[in-house]
MMTF fields as JSON, N, C-alpha, C and O atoms, coordinates in Angstrom:
{
  "mmtfVersion": "1.0.0",
  "mmtfProducer": "UNKNOWN",
  "numBonds": 223,
  "numAtoms": 224,
  "numGroups": 56,
  "numChains": 1,
  "numModels": 1,
  "chainsPerModel": [1],
  "groupsPerChain": [56],
  "chainIdList": ["A"],
  "bondAtomList": [4, 2, 8, 6, 12, 10, 16, 14, 20, 18, 24, 22, 28, 26, 32, 30, 36, 34, 40, 38, 44, 42, 48, 46, 52, 50, 56, 54, 60, 58, 64, 62, 68, 66, 72, 70, 76, 74, 80, 78, 84, 82, 88, 86, 92, 90, 96, 94, 100, 98, 104, 102, 108, 106, 112, 110, 116, 114, 120, 118, 124, 122, 128, 126, 132, 130, 136, 134, 140, 138, 144, 142, 148, 146, 152, 150, 156, 154, 160, 158, 164, 162, 168, 166, 172, 170, 176, 174, 180, 178, 184, 182, 188, 186, 192, 190, 196, 194, 200, 198, 204, 202, 208, 206, 212, 210, 216, 214, 220, 218],
  "bondOrderList": [1, 1, 1, 1, 1, 1, 1, 1, 1, 1, 1, 1, 1, 1, 1, 1, 1, 1, 1, 1, 1, 1, 1, 1, 1, 1, 1, 1, 1, 1, 1, 1, 1, 1, 1, 1, 1, 1, 1, 1, 1, 1, 1, 1, 1, 1, 1, 1, 1, 1, 1, 1, 1, 1, 1],
  "groupList": [{"groupName": "MET", "atomNameList": ["N", "CA", "C", "O"], "elementList": ["N", "C", "C", "O"], "formalChargeList": [0, 0, 0, 0], "bondAtomList": [1, 0, 2, 1, 3, 2], "bondOrderList": [1, 1, 2], "singleLetterCode": "M", "chemCompType": "L-PEPTIDE LINKING"}, {"groupName": "PHE", "atomNameList": ["N", "CA", "C", "O"], "elementList": ["N", "C", "C", "O"], "formalChargeList": [0, 0, 0, 0], "bondAtomList": [1, 0, 2, 1, 3, 2], "bondOrderList": [1, 1, 2], "singleLetterCode": "F", "chemCompType": "L-PEPTIDE LINKING"}, {"groupName": "GLY", "atomNameList": ["N", "CA", "C", "O"], "elementList": ["N", "C", "C", "O"], "formalChargeList": [0, 0, 0, 0], "bondAtomList": [1, 0, 2, 1, 3, 2], "bondOrderList": [1, 1, 2], "singleLetterCode": "G", "chemCompType": "PEPTIDE LINKING"}, {"groupName": "LEU", "atomNameList": ["N", "CA", "C", "O"], "elementList": ["N", "C", "C", "O"], "formalChargeList": [0, 0, 0, 0], "bondAtomList": [1, 0, 2, 1, 3, 2], "bondOrderList": [1, 1, 2], "singleLetterCode": "L", "chemCompType": "L-PEPTIDE LINKING"}, {"groupName": "LYS", "atomNameList": ["N", "CA", "C", "O"], "elementList": ["N", "C", "C", "O"], "formalChargeList": [0, 0, 0, 0], "bondAtomList": [1, 0, 2, 1, 3, 2], "bondOrderList": [1, 1, 2], "singleLetterCode": "K", "chemCompType": "L-PEPTIDE LINKING"}, {"groupName": "THR", "atomNameList": ["N", "CA", "C", "O"], "elementList": ["N", "C", "C", "O"], "formalChargeList": [0, 0, 0, 0], "bondAtomList": [1, 0, 2, 1, 3, 2], "bondOrderList": [1, 1, 2], "singleLetterCode": "T", "chemCompType": "L-PEPTIDE LINKING"}, {"groupName": "GLU", "atomNameList": ["N", "CA", "C", "O"], "elementList": ["N", "C", "C", "O"], "formalChargeList": [0, 0, 0, 0], "bondAtomList": [1, 0, 2, 1, 3, 2], "bondOrderList": [1, 1, 2], "singleLetterCode": "E", "chemCompType": "L-PEPTIDE LINKING"}, {"groupName": "GLN", "atomNameList": ["N", "CA", "C", "O"], "elementList": ["N", "C", "C", "O"], "formalChargeList": [0, 0, 0, 0], "bondAtomList": [1, 0, 2, 1, 3, 2], "bondOrderList": [1, 1, 2], "singleLetterCode": "Q", "chemCompType": "L-PEPTIDE LINKING"}, {"groupName": "TYR", "atomNameList": ["N", "CA", "C", "O"], "elementList": ["N", "C", "C", "O"], "formalChargeList": [0, 0, 0, 0], "bondAtomList": [1, 0, 2, 1, 3, 2], "bondOrderList": [1, 1, 2], "singleLetterCode": "Y", "chemCompType": "L-PEPTIDE LINKING"}, {"groupName": "ALA", "atomNameList": ["N", "CA", "C", "O"], "elementList": ["N", "C", "C", "O"], "formalChargeList": [0, 0, 0, 0], "bondAtomList": [1, 0, 2, 1, 3, 2], "bondOrderList": [1, 1, 2], "singleLetterCode": "A", "chemCompType": "L-PEPTIDE LINKING"}, {"groupName": "ARG", "atomNameList": ["N", "CA", "C", "O"], "elementList": ["N", "C", "C", "O"], "formalChargeList": [0, 0, 0, 0], "bondAtomList": [1, 0, 2, 1, 3, 2], "bondOrderList": [1, 1, 2], "singleLetterCode": "R", "chemCompType": "L-PEPTIDE LINKING"}, {"groupName": "HIS", "atomNameList": ["N", "CA", "C", "O"], "elementList": ["N", "C", "C", "O"], "formalChargeList": [0, 0, 0, 0], "bondAtomList": [1, 0, 2, 1, 3, 2], "bondOrderList": [1, 1, 2], "singleLetterCode": "H", "chemCompType": "L-PEPTIDE LINKING"}, {"groupName": "SER", "atomNameList": ["N", "CA", "C", "O"], "elementList": ["N", "C", "C", "O"], "formalChargeList": [0, 0, 0, 0], "bondAtomList": [1, 0, 2, 1, 3, 2], "bondOrderList": [1, 1, 2], "singleLetterCode": "S", "chemCompType": "L-PEPTIDE LINKING"}, {"groupName": "ASN", "atomNameList": ["N", "CA", "C", "O"], "elementList": ["N", "C", "C", "O"], "formalChargeList": [0, 0, 0, 0], "bondAtomList": [1, 0, 2, 1, 3, 2], "bondOrderList": [1, 1, 2], "singleLetterCode": "N", "chemCompType": "L-PEPTIDE LINKING"}, {"groupName": "ASP", "atomNameList": ["N", "CA", "C", "O"], "elementList": ["N", "C", "C", "O"], "formalChargeList": [0, 0, 0, 0], "bondAtomList": [1, 0, 2, 1, 3, 2], "bondOrderList": [1, 1, 2], "singleLetterCode": "D", "chemCompType": "L-PEPTIDE LINKING"}, {"groupName": "VAL", "atomNameList": ["N", "CA", "C", "O"], "elementList": ["N", "C", "C", "O"], "formalChargeList": [0, 0, 0, 0], "bondAtomList": [1, 0, 2, 1, 3, 2], "bondOrderList": [1, 1, 2], "singleLetterCode": "V", "chemCompType": "L-PEPTIDE LINKING"}, {"groupName": "ILE", "atomNameList": ["N", "CA", "C", "O"], "elementList": ["N", "C", "C", "O"], "formalChargeList": [0, 0, 0, 0], "bondAtomList": [1, 0, 2, 1, 3, 2], "bondOrderList": [1, 1, 2], "singleLetterCode": "I", "chemCompType": "L-PEPTIDE LINKING"}],
  "groupTypeList": [0, 1, 2, 3, 1, 4, 4, 4, 5, 6, 4, 6, 4, 3, 7, 6, 6, 8, 9, 4, 3, 3, 10, 6, 9, 11, 9, 3, 12, 5, 12, 13, 10, 4, 3, 12, 14, 7, 4, 5, 8, 6, 9, 6, 6, 15, 0, 4, 4, 16, 14, 3, 3, 13, 3, 12],
  "groupIdList": [1, 2, 3, 4, 5, 6, 7, 8, 9, 10, 11, 12, 13, 14, 15, 16, 17, 18, 19, 20, 21, 22, 23, 24, 25, 26, 27, 28, 29, 30, 31, 32, 33, 34, 35, 36, 37, 38, 39, 40, 41, 42, 43, 44, 45, 46, 47, 48, 49, 50, 51, 52, 53, 54, 55, 56],
  "secStructList": [7, 6, 6, 6, 6, 7, 7, 7, 7, 2, 2, 2, 2, 2, 2, 2, 2, 2, 2, 2, 2, 2, 2, 2, 2, 2, 2, 2, 6, 6, 6, 7, 2, 2, 2, 2, 2, 2, 2, 2, 2, 2, 2, 2, 2, 2, 2, 2, 2, 2, 2, 2, 2, 2, 2, 7],
  "xCoordList": [133.706, 134.204, 134.534, 135.595, 133.147, 133.09, 134.096, 134.28, 134.603, 135.077, 136.659, 137.38, 137.024, 138.387, 139.242, 140.468, 138.382, 139.338, 138.713, 138.916, 137.939, 137.778, 138.678, 139.33, 139.0, 139.702, 139.628, 138.697, 140.48, 140.456, 140.121, 140.519, 139.408, 138.978, 140.199, 141.039, 140.091, 141.209, 141.39, 142.472, 140.124, 139.688, 140.434, 141.375, 139.985, 140.78, 142.193, 142.681, 143.024, 144.42, 145.044, 145.983, 144.329, 144.695, 144.366, 145.136, 143.831, 143.411, 144.837, 145.469, 144.957, 145.978, 147.544, 148.236, 147.722, 148.942, 148.927, 149.876, 147.982, 147.795, 148.107, 148.89, 147.541, 147.727, 149.557, 150.397, 149.623, 151.009, 152.248, 153.303, 151.717, 152.765, 152.672, 153.554, 151.458, 151.476, 152.094, 152.395, 152.251, 153.035, 154.414, 155.163, 154.889, 156.024, 156.583, 157.642, 155.788, 155.949, 156.103, 157.138, 155.471, 155.42, 156.596, 157.228, 157.02, 158.301, 159.604, 160.712, 159.285, 160.645, 160.795, 161.798, 159.495, 159.598, 160.622, 160.879, 161.163, 161.724, 163.345, 164.292, 163.51, 165.087, 165.34, 166.5, 164.355, 164.711, 163.697, 162.725, 163.559, 162.399, 162.11, 161.022, 162.982, 162.871, 162.095, 161.042, 162.71, 162.063, 160.595, 159.789, 160.293, 158.723, 157.912, 156.73, 158.509, 157.659, 157.478, 156.341, 158.66, 158.395, 156.989, 155.92, 157.369, 156.162, 154.719, 153.707, 154.779, 153.377, 153.196, 152.021, 153.974, 153.56, 152.454, 151.358, 153.288, 153.218, 151.509, 150.593, 151.297, 150.246, 149.218, 148.082, 149.545, 148.434, 147.833, 146.632, 148.925, 148.654, 147.644, 146.512, 148.194, 147.259, 145.651, 144.592, 145.911, 144.329, 143.458, 142.229, 144.424, 143.676, 143.056, 141.875, 143.856, 143.447, 141.926, 140.963, 141.945, 140.879, 139.533, 138.543, 139.646, 138.77, 138.277, 137.054, 138.986, 138.694, 137.666, 136.703, 138.165, 137.49, 136.182, 135.235, 136.031, 134.884, 133.672, 132.511, 134.139, 133.308, 132.818, 131.741, 133.618, 133.129, 131.906, 131.192],
  "yCoordList": [161.851, 163.134, 164.054, 164.506, 164.149, 165.226, 164.468, 165.028, 163.445, 162.871, 163.346, 163.442, 163.625, 163.859, 164.963, 165.051, 165.653, 166.488, 166.324, 167.244, 165.222, 164.712, 164.487, 163.455, 165.367, 164.801, 163.262, 162.523, 162.938, 161.494, 161.766, 162.718, 160.79, 160.888, 160.16, 159.35, 160.557, 159.843, 158.518, 157.955, 157.856, 156.122, 155.904, 155.112, 156.828, 155.947, 156.459, 156.014, 157.364, 157.636, 156.06, 155.321, 155.999, 154.739, 153.416, 152.514, 153.157, 152.302, 151.763, 150.707, 152.988, 153.089, 152.499, 151.557, 153.266, 152.889, 151.673, 150.958, 151.242, 150.09, 148.832, 147.901, 148.985, 147.788, 147.955, 147.079, 149.366, 149.838, 148.971, 148.435, 149.069, 148.318, 146.814, 146.052, 146.495, 144.881, 144.236, 143.047, 145.247, 144.866, 144.91, 144.206, 145.867, 145.924, 144.85, 144.287, 144.553, 143.161, 142.174, 141.547, 141.764, 140.58, 140.591, 139.545, 141.835, 141.522, 141.421, 141.05, 141.804, 141.59, 140.09, 139.502, 139.727, 138.402, 137.321, 136.278, 137.61, 136.422, 136.983, 136.197, 138.381, 138.478, 139.162, 139.413, 139.445, 140.373, 139.942, 140.694, 138.99, 138.794, 139.806, 140.377, 140.122, 141.428, 142.454, 142.899, 142.834, 144.139, 143.934, 144.863, 142.762, 142.318, 142.228, 142.562, 141.709, 141.803, 143.152, 143.619, 143.99, 145.561, 145.894, 146.164, 145.778, 146.501, 145.842, 146.524, 144.479, 143.745, 144.309, 144.672, 144.664, 145.658, 146.964, 147.253, 147.57, 148.916, 148.727, 149.415, 147.946, 147.682, 147.431, 147.854, 146.69, 146.142, 147.524, 147.774, 148.386, 149.859, 150.594, 151.025, 150.613, 151.213, 150.672, 151.292, 149.488, 148.955, 149.289, 149.365, 149.521, 149.715, 151.218, 151.462, 152.17, 153.671, 153.601, 154.297, 152.588, 152.475, 152.028, 152.755, 150.881, 150.59, 151.44, 151.555, 152.108, 153.128, 154.422, 155.031, 154.502, 155.593, 154.981, 155.716, 153.657, 153.044, 152.988, 153.069, 152.819, 153.221, 154.461, 154.661, 155.479, 156.954, 157.063, 158.06],
  "zCoordList": [-11.597, -11.887, -10.592, -10.162, -10.133, -8.859, -7.731, -6.65, -7.964, -6.596, -6.608, -5.615, -8.0, -8.229, -7.279, -7.196, -6.696, -5.953, -4.573, -3.782, -4.144, -2.81, -1.93, -2.09, -0.736, 0.117, 0.642, 0.322, 1.307, 1.631, 3.398, 4.069, 3.78, 5.134, 6.189, 5.796, 7.3, 8.491, 8.329, 8.493, 7.935, 7.877, 6.902, 6.941, 5.542, 4.261, 3.992, 2.953, 4.754, 4.837, 5.822, 5.524, 6.729, 8.067, 7.069, 7.399, 6.394, 5.68, 4.583, 4.575, 3.749, 3.01, 3.715, 3.331, 4.648, 5.629, 5.932, 5.611, 6.529, 6.944, 5.677, 5.862, 4.755, 3.803, 3.184, 2.974, 3.051, 2.513, 3.734, 3.396, 5.082, 5.914, 5.981, 6.378, 5.529, 5.329, 4.12, 4.012, 3.169, 1.982, 2.14, 1.463, 3.182, 3.332, 4.144, 3.868, 5.239, 6.222, 5.348, 5.575, 4.406, 3.53, 2.717, 2.567, 2.087, 1.235, 2.188, 1.8, 3.464, 4.226, 4.907, 5.313, 4.876, 5.555, 4.899, 5.501, 3.698, 3.365, 3.633, 3.591, 3.898, 3.897, 5.314, 5.641, 6.099, 7.381, 8.346, 8.285, 9.235, 10.081, 10.787, 10.715, 11.497, 12.609, 12.013, 12.468, 10.895, 10.47, 10.151, 10.189, 9.855, 9.207, 10.246, 10.152, 11.501, 12.718, 12.754, 12.825, 12.707, 13.194, 12.573, 13.121, 11.139, 10.146, 10.613, 10.775, 10.795, 11.188, 12.342, 12.4, 13.645, 14.791, 14.464, 14.945, 13.439, 13.285, 12.491, 12.942, 11.552, 11.072, 11.988, 11.774, 13.134, 14.033, 14.64, 14.739, 15.035, 15.887, 14.689, 14.913, 13.661, 12.707, 12.612, 12.517, 12.668, 13.043, 14.036, 14.021, 15.087, 16.688, 16.184, 16.433, 15.501, 15.196, 14.421, 14.741, 13.319, 12.581, 13.602, 13.686, 14.266, 15.444, 16.079, 16.158, 16.584, 17.258, 16.45, 16.915, 15.411, 14.415, 14.148, 13.867, 14.21, 13.902, 14.743, 14.34, 16.141, 17.424, 17.574, 18.135, 17.049, 17.552, 16.213, 16.109]
}
């Protein structure tokens, strides 16, 4: 209950964005390969940001 109003950390926000981009890439993989590749690239960039946060 006390975690109800807890703000998300930057890492949690990035992890959610990463998961969202991968879901979109997977959905697009059957209809538009170019857009799917773009979403995958964006997800990789988000993962790089997460890795940088882990190193700090």
